[in-house]
C-alpha positions in Angstrom: -144.8 -31.8 176.6 -148.4 -30.9 174.5 -148.6 -26.8 174.6 -151.9 -27.8 173.6 -155.1 -26.1 175.6 -157.0 -28.1 177.8 -160.3 -28.1 175.7 -163.0 -26.1 177.9 -166.6 -28.5 179.2 -169.6 -26.6 179.4 -170.6 -27.1 183.0 -173.8 -28.5 181.5 -172.1 -31.4 179.5 -170.3 -32.3 182.7 -170.9 -35.5 183.3 -170.0 -38.6 186.3 -169.1 -41.8 186.4 -171.8 -44.5 187.4 -171.8 -44.7 191.2 -169.9 -41.3 191.7 -172.5 -39.8 193.3 -172.8 -42.3 196.2 -169.3 -42.6 196.6 -169.2 -37.9 196.9 -172.5 -38.3 199.3 -170.8 -41.1 201.8 -170.8 -40.0 205.2 -166.6 -40.4 204.6 -167.0 -37.9 202.0 -168.3 -35.0 204.6 -165.1 -34.2 206.2 -163.7 -33.2 202.5 -167.0 -31.5 201.7 -166.4 -29.2 204.3 -162.8 -28.4 203.7 -164.2 -27.7 200.4 -166.9 -25.5 200.9 -164.9 -24.1 203.3 -162.0 -22.9 200.9 -164.5 -22.0 198.2 -165.4 -19.5 200.3 -163.0 -16.0 200.2 -161.1 -15.7 203.6 -162.5 -18.5 205.5 -160.8 -20.9 208.0 -160.4 -24.4 207.1 -157.4 -24.9 210.0 -161.5 -26.5 211.2 -161.5 -29.5 208.8 -158.1 -29.4 208.8 -157.9 -30.9 211.7 -161.3 -32.8 211.7 -159.7 -34.3 208.4 -156.4 -34.9 210.9 -158.2 -36.9 212.8 -160.1 -39.6 210.5 -158.9 -42.9 211.0 -156.6 -44.1 207.9 -159.9 -46.4 206.9 -162.4 -43.3 206.8 -159.7 -41.5 204.3 -159.8 -40.8 201.1 -156.5 -42.1 200.1 -157.3 -45.7 201.6 -160.5 -45.5 199.8 -158.7 -45.2 196.3 -156.1 -47.7 197.9 -157.7 -50.6 199.2 -160.1 -50.2 196.0 -157.0 -50.9 193.9 -155.7 -53.3 196.8 -159.4 -55.6 195.8 -158.9 -54.7 191.9 -155.4 -56.4 191.6 -155.9 -59.2 195.0 -156.0 -62.1 192.8 -154.2 -60.2 189.3 -153.1 -62.9 186.9 -152.0 -61.3 184.0 -152.4 -65.6 181.6 -156.4 -64.6 181.9 -155.7 -61.0 181.4 -154.2 -62.6 177.8 -156.9 -64.8 177.5 -159.7 -62.0 177.6 -157.3 -59.7 175.2 -157.6 -63.1 173.0 -160.3 -64.0 173.1 -162.9 -60.9 173.3 -164.9 -59.7 170.7 -164.1 -56.0 169.2 -166.7 -54.7 171.3 -166.2 -56.3 174.2 -162.8 -54.9 174.2 -163.8 -51.5 173.4 -165.7 -51.3 176.2 -162.9 -52.2 178.2 -160.8 -50.3 176.8 -162.7 -47.2 177.6 -163.1 -48.1 181.0 -159.8 -47.8 181.0 -158.8 -44.8 179.6 -158.4 -42.2 181.6 -157.5 -44.5 184.4 -153.3 -43.7 183.7 -153.6 -40.0 184.2 -156.0 -40.5 187.0 -153.9 -43.3 188.7 -150.8 -40.8 187.7 -152.8 -38.1 189.3 -153.4 -39.3 192.9 -149.9 -40.9 193.4 -148.5 -37.0 192.2 -150.8 -35.8 195.4 -150.0 -38.4 197.7 -145.5 -38.4 196.8 -145.1 -35.3 195.3 -143.7 -35.5 191.2 -140.6 -36.8 191.7 -141.8 -40.2 193.6 -144.6 -40.4 191.5 -142.6 -41.2 188.0 -139.7 -42.9 190.1 -143.0 -45.5 190.9 -145.0 -45.5 187.9 -141.2 -45.5 186.1 -140.0 -49.3 188.4 -143.7 -50.4 187.6 -143.2 -50.1 184.2 -139.2 -51.8 183.8 -140.2 -54.8 185.8 -143.9 -55.4 184.2 -141.8 -54.5 180.7 -139.2 -57.8 181.6 -142.6 -59.7 183.0 -143.6 -62.8 180.7 
């Protein structure tokens, strides 16, 4: 692991991905935003907000949004098609695709770590990598 300190970025230079604002302001995010706001107030009781989130059906949970997006992203996955695209994409188009994917492995690992813990995340990712290496 690197000993480098993360680079500080001024708030004015922070940018959101396209669509992030709409997702963050969706009605399903309101309970999470209320929890976050309460958590930023020193000494505030967050338990009512935790209780509200605990009552949400799974389909309205943040983790569901991520998991279902992945389901739809990979529902018709075919590595042959990916290989064909890799072989036929223009260099500029490949660079654009890679830019879209640049942070996804880290984000997915962080998602899994938060959901199943560091050891669970490592196990799932290690198993996935091992299987992917065997598949042609």
